[in-house]
N, C-alpha and C positions, 0 to 999 in steps of 0.2 A: 221629721226627726234621726239624727243620728248617733248610733250606741257606738261605743269605745271600748272595747275592752283587752285582757291579753292574748286574746285572740284575733284581732283586728278587728276594721270599722265597718256598719255597715249601716245604710239608710233605711230606715222602717219601710218607706215608702218606693225605694228601687225597686222592688222585689217582693214575691209573697213571701209569708211569711215570714219576717223580717225579725220582728220582734219575739218570735215563739222560736227563733234559731237564738237569739243571742240570746234570750231568759232561760233556752236550754242550756247553753254553754257557759252561761254561771252558774246555773245547778250543778253543773259538774253530773248532770244524769245523763246518760245514754239510754234515749227511751224514742219509739217513733213519732213525726211529729206528723200533726191532725192533716194537712193537706201533701200531696204529693210532690205537687207543684213549688212546694217550700223548698226543695232540692237545689232551687235555684239559688235560694240564699244561703245556702250550704255550701255553693259549688264557688258563689261569689267570696265568701269569705276567707276559702283553699287557695281564689287567688290571690288576693291579698298578704294572705301568707303566704305563699309563695315569693311572691315579691318580695316580704320581708328579706325572705331567705337567700333572696339571689342578694339584696343588697349589702346582708352579712356578709356573704362569702366573699363578696369585693373589696370590702372593708377587712377582710382577715388579709386578703391576699396584700394589699396596700401596705398594713401593716408588716405583714411578714417579711414584703420586701424593704421595709426601715430597719427592722431587726435583722437581717443580714446587714445590711449597710452598715449596720453601728457594729454586727458582731465583725464585718472585714477591718472594721478601722480597726478596735481595740486587738485582732492577729495582726495588723502589722506593726502595732508599737511592741508588742511583744518579740516578734521578730527583728525589729529595731533595737530594741534592751537586750536580744540575743548578740547582737554584734557586737554590743559595749562591753558584754561578756567577755565574749569572743577574743577580742581585740586586745581588752585587759589581761585576761590568760596566757595571751601569746607572750604580752609586754616584760611580766613577770613569769615568764618560761616558768609557766605552772600547767599540767592537763584535767588538776581537778582538786576543786576545794569542797567543803563542807559547813556548813554553819546550824550548829547544832539549835534545835527547838525551830530552824526556820525552811533549811532544807538543802539541795548541794547543786552546784553546776560540774561539770565534766565535758571537754573536748571530744566531738565526734569526729570519727572520721567520716565522711561521703561517700552515701551509696550510690552505687555504679548503678545506672540503670541506662534502657535501653531503648532505639529507635528503630519503629520497620522500616527499613527503604523499599523492599520490593516485596509484600504479603503473597503473592504470588509464587516469588523462588522461595520465598519460606515455606509454604506448603510444601511442594515438593521436596526441600529438603528434609521439611519432618515426614516425610514416606518414607525418604531414601533413608533415612534412621530409625524407621517402627515406629515413631513418637506422635504420628497426626491425631491416632485417635484419644493420645495421654492429654494433647494440646487443644485441640480442636474441635469445638461444639459446632455441628450442623444443625442451622434453623434455620430460616428461611433464605440466611447465607452465612457463608461458615463462619464462625464467632469464635476467638483465640481467649480462652481460661489466662488471663494476665496472668495470675500469682503463680500458674504452673510452669510459665512459659519464661516468668524472669528465673526461677531456680533451673529449670535447664539452661538457659542460655550463660547464665552463670557459671552452673559445670563447664559448657562449651567453653566459656572465655579461661577459666582456666585451663584447659587442656590445650589451651590454643588451637582449637575447632571451628570458631564461630564465623559465617558463613556470611559472604560479601555482601551478602541483603539485611543485613544489622550492622546499625552502627551503634558504637558505645556512648553515653551522654553522662559526663563525670559534672556534678554539682559539689558547690565551695562548701568548703566545712562548715560545718554547726556547731550548736549546742542544746546537751541536754539538760534541759534544766528539770530537779524532784522539789515539792515544796510539802516540807512535811504536813500531816495534819492536825499542826499544835498551833496553839494561841503564839504570835508574833512576840517578842520580850522588847522590842523598843518602843517608846511612845510615839515619835516622829512618823508611824508609818500610815497614819493616817492625812498627814499631810503631804509626806511621799505620793501617795496615791491618786490624793487630787489632783497635783501638780502632773501626774498622767495621763489623767483622766482629759486634761485641757490643752496638752498635746495634740496637733491637727496634723496627719499624713496624706489624705486626700489630695 
C-alpha cells in the first residue's frame, strides 16, 4: 500500500515502519518512533521531498528565464518608443513637454562613458596620481570601483589629462520619461497599451 501526503509518498512494505511514519506525519506530532529502524522510512520521505525541491528549483529557473525574456522585450519596446519621442521633439524643435496628469518627456544629453584600453597602464597612472587606493580594490586580483573611476575620469577629461589607456565612448541622445502617479485622463489608454503589447521586437 502506498501513502501519499503533503510530505511525499511512501510504500508501506518498502521499509520498516512506513505506516507509522506516515501516521505520525499526518498527525503533525513530533514523537519517537517505536522502532529505531523506522528511521529508514523517514529517510525515504526526506529523499522524496529533496527530489521535489530540486524539481521546483529547476522550474523556478525556467520560469525566471521566461520572465527575464519578457522583461527584455518590454524594455526594447520602451526604447523604441523613446526614439519616437526623441525624433518628434526634434521635429517640433522642443526640448521638453509636460502632459498634466500623465507625465513629462525631455531630451537628455548623452552621458559620456569610458572604456579601459590597458588596465595595467591605468594602474600605473593611478599610482602616479596617488589615486590607486581610492579607485582599486585588492581582492584575489585588482578590482576597479567603477563608480569612483568614472567620477575621476570625468574630472580628468575636463582637465584634458585623460591617460592614453582610456578611450571615450559617446552614446546617442536619449529621452527621460517621468510618469506621474495619477490616473490617466483619456479613455483609449487601454486600447493603446494593448496595441503596444502586440508589437514584437524579437
